[in-house]
DODREN-207621 format. One record per residue (C-alpha): residue number from 1; residue in three letters; chain; x, z, y. Coordinates in steps of 0.02 Angstrom, whole numbers, plus 50000, padded with zeros to 5 digits. Example, Ala and Ser with C-alpha at 12.3 -4.5 7.8 and 13.67 -1.06 7.14 Angstrom:
2
 num residuo cadena     X     Z     Y
   1     Ala      A 50615 50390 49775
   2     Ser      A 50684 50357 49947
This chain:
199
 num residuo cadena     X     Z     Y
   1     Unk      A 47329 48657 42872
   2     Unk      A 47180 48765 42912
   3     Unk      A 47287 48879 43022
   4     Unk      A 47351 48726 43115
   5     Unk      A 47172 48668 43152
   6     Unk      A 47127 48845 43203
   7     Unk      A 47273 48849 43325
   8     Unk      A 47221 48680 43397
   9     Unk      A 47043 48742 43417
  10     Unk      A 47103 48900 43505
  11     Unk      A 47217 48800 43620
  12     Unk      A 47076 48677 43659
  13     Unk      A 46956 48820 43696
  14     Unk      A 47086 48905 43806
  15     Unk      A 47117 48743 43903
  16     Unk      A 46930 48715 43922
  17     Unk      A 46904 48892 43985
  18     Unk      A 47049 48872 44106
  19     Unk      A 46979 48707 44168
  20     Unk      A 46807 48784 44186
  21     Unk      A 46879 48931 44281
  22     Unk      A 46972 48813 44397
  23     Unk      A 46814 48714 44429
  24     Unk      A 46720 48873 44470
  25     Unk      A 46857 48925 44592
  26     Unk      A 46851 48755 44676
  27     Unk      A 46662 48755 44688
  28     Unk      A 46660 48933 44756
  29     Unk      A 46796 48891 44881
  30     Unk      A 46706 48740 44955
  31     Unk      A 46545 48840 44967
  32     Unk      A 46634 48983 45054
  33     Unk      A 46706 48855 45176
  34     Unk      A 46532 48795 45221
  35     Unk      A 46468 48973 45240
  36     Unk      A 46614 49022 45352
  37     Unk      A 46581 48871 45462
  38     Unk      A 46396 48911 45469
  39     Unk      A 46427 49094 45512
  40     Unk      A 46507 49045 45679
  41     Unk      A 46346 48964 45741
  42     Unk      A 46212 49056 45642
  43     Unk      A 46157 49175 45781
  44     Unk      A 46136 49033 45906
  45     Unk      A 46055 48923 45774
  46     Unk      A 45921 49055 45742
  47     Unk      A 45874 49040 45926
  48     Unk      A 45902 48857 45966
  49     Unk      A 45882 48764 45800
  50     Unk      A 45790 48879 45676
  51     Unk      A 45717 48739 45569
  52     Unk      A 45886 48656 45545
  53     Unk      A 45961 48824 45496
  54     Unk      A 45824 48855 45368
  55     Unk      A 45859 48687 45287
  56     Unk      A 46045 48723 45269
  57     Unk      A 46014 48898 45203
  58     Unk      A 45898 48825 45071
  59     Unk      A 46034 48703 45017
  60     Unk      A 46159 48845 45007
  61     Unk      A 46041 48943 44895
  62     Unk      A 46026 48793 44779
  63     Unk      A 46215 48775 44772
  64     Unk      A 46237 48958 44730
  65     Unk      A 46111 48933 44590
  66     Unk      A 46214 48783 44530
  67     Unk      A 46369 48893 44521
  68     Unk      A 46271 49021 44420
  69     Unk      A 46219 48879 44304
  70     Unk      A 46401 48820 44291
  71     Unk      A 46357 48655 44375
  72     Unk      A 46519 48656 44472
  73     Unk      A 46535 48467 44490
  74     Unk      A 46365 48461 44578
  75     Unk      A 46424 48590 44705
  76     Unk      A 46589 48501 44740
  77     Unk      A 46500 48333 44755
  78     Unk      A 46366 48403 44872
  79     Unk      A 46482 48500 44986
  80     Unk      A 46532 48355 45102
  81     Unk      A 46350 48315 45139
  82     Unk      A 46315 48499 45173
  83     Unk      A 46464 48506 45290
  84     Unk      A 46392 48358 45386
  85     Unk      A 46227 48450 45398
  86     Unk      A 46316 48601 45474
  87     Unk      A 46403 48485 45599
  88     Unk      A 46234 48412 45648
  89     Unk      A 46164 48588 45666
  90     Unk      A 46308 48633 45781
  91     Unk      A 46268 48482 45891
  92     Unk      A 46083 48532 45895
  93     Unk      A 46132 48709 45947
  94     Unk      A 46243 48643 46087
  95     Unk      A 46104 48529 46148
  96     Unk      A 45976 48669 46135
  97     Unk      A 46087 48785 46235
  98     Unk      A 46111 48655 46371
  99     Unk      A 45923 48627 46386
 100     Unk      A 45890 48814 46388
 101     Unk      A 46021 48842 46523
 102     Unk      A 45947 48702 46628
 103     Unk      A 45772 48772 46607
 104     Unk      A 45835 48946 46654
 105     Unk      A 45919 48881 46811
 106     Unk      A 45760 48788 46861
 107     Unk      A 45654 48943 46825
 108     Unk      A 45765 49052 46935
 109     Unk      A 45752 48927 47077
 110     Unk      A 45562 48913 47061
 111     Unk      A 45544 49101 47049
 112     Unk      A 45615 49120 47225
 113     Unk      A 45468 49027 47300
 114     Unk      A 45339 49101 47181
 115     Unk      A 45396 49279 47216
 116     Unk      A 45370 49246 47402
 117     Unk      A 45206 49150 47388
 118     Unk      A 45103 49241 47256
 119     Unk      A 45114 49420 47325
 120     Unk      A 45056 49351 47494
 121     Unk      A 44911 49263 47409
 122     Unk      A 44864 49424 47319
 123     Unk      A 44874 49520 47482
 124     Unk      A 44762 49394 47574
 125     Unk      A 44630 49390 47437
 126     Unk      A 44630 49580 47422
 127     Unk      A 44601 49595 47609
 128     Unk      A 44455 49473 47597
 129     Unk      A 44376 49566 47451
 130     Unk      A 44395 49733 47544
 131     Unk      A 44316 49655 47698
 132     Unk      A 44168 49582 47604
 133     Unk      A 44142 49743 47506
 134     Unk      A 44113 49838 47669
 135     Unk      A 43986 49715 47735
 136     Unk      A 43800 49742 47708
 137     Unk      A 43772 49557 47679
 138     Unk      A 43883 49429 47598
 139     Unk      A 43918 49270 47697
 140     Unk      A 43807 49118 47676
 141     Unk      A 43842 49025 47514
 142     Unk      A 43907 49178 47420
 143     Unk      A 43790 49285 47314
 144     Unk      A 43823 49448 47221
 145     Unk      A 43855 49364 47054
 146     Unk      A 43979 49243 47129
 147     Unk      A 44066 49385 47220
 148     Unk      A 44078 49483 47057
 149     Unk      A 44150 49330 46970
 150     Unk      A 44277 49305 47108
 151     Unk      A 44331 49487 47094
 152     Unk      A 44348 49470 46906
 153     Unk      A 44453 49313 46926
 154     Unk      A 44559 49403 47054
 155     Unk      A 44594 49543 46930
 156     Unk      A 44653 49411 46806
 157     Unk      A 44763 49335 46940
 158     Unk      A 44841 49505 46978
 159     Unk      A 44870 49537 46793
 160     Unk      A 44957 49369 46775
 161     Unk      A 45070 49409 46921
 162     Unk      A 45107 49585 46860
 163     Unk      A 45153 49523 46687
 164     Unk      A 45258 49384 46762
 165     Unk      A 45355 49509 46867
 166     Unk      A 45387 49622 46717
 167     Unk      A 45442 49477 46608
 168     Unk      A 45560 49412 46741
 169     Unk      A 45643 49582 46755
 170     Unk      A 45656 49589 46564
 171     Unk      A 45754 49426 46559
 172     Unk      A 45611 49312 46507
 173     Unk      A 45625 49204 46663
 174     Unk      A 45551 49043 46594
 175     Unk      A 45398 49132 46524
 176     Unk      A 45379 49230 46686
 177     Unk      A 45376 49072 46790
 178     Unk      A 45239 48998 46679
 179     Unk      A 45128 49151 46710
 180     Unk      A 45167 49153 46896
 181     Unk      A 45113 48970 46906
 182     Unk      A 44945 49017 46829
 183     Unk      A 44924 49153 46960
 184     Unk      A 44965 49031 47099
 185     Unk      A 44844 48901 47030
 186     Unk      A 44704 49030 47027
 187     Unk      A 44728 49064 47212
 188     Unk      A 44640 48907 47276
 189     Unk      A 44488 48930 47165
 190     Unk      A 44467 49113 47213
 191     Unk      A 44486 49072 47398
 192     Unk      A 44347 48944 47381
 193     Unk      A 44236 49070 47291
 194     Unk      A 44262 49195 47432
 195     Unk      A 44235 49065 47570
 196     Unk      A 44411 49090 47637
 197     Unk      A 44502 48967 47746
 198     Unk      A 44628 48860 47655
 199     Unk      A 44802 48935 47652
């Protein structure tokens, strides 16, 4: 009788272990499915939807911990929701790419005018500074301190334009346009400081 009970116990333990092993396989499989799906958009997600990616990666970490803790049912139950989150992330990436491409196209168009305007502005102001530097007296309404301030502002303007040009060549077109705009905006103020005619 004892041997019969022992056999039953062994069979029950074997069945339980087999069932547990099957659950682990199922849980691991659904998690691998999510990770494979995520891998196809991860690089773009890091650029266009980093916060969404972090959230999904945190959930994946928790699910891996659940597998380690043999909480296989929790993993299987949570997988559909995680799959939906990956789908949402994919949509966010697609939208982010579209906005970035539109911004890039706009930046390239704007750069054409900026790259023609700003160097001419720099050239005109430089000529005015060179002219005033040779004169014994500054024109009425412009003192030495104001002239020094205008020259300092002009150096900032030139730096902005130089950095913008470098960034544009490096592929950072949107950032380059922002700096070029700053340089262009400084033009009017410096021209006023130097008593130049309006462009």
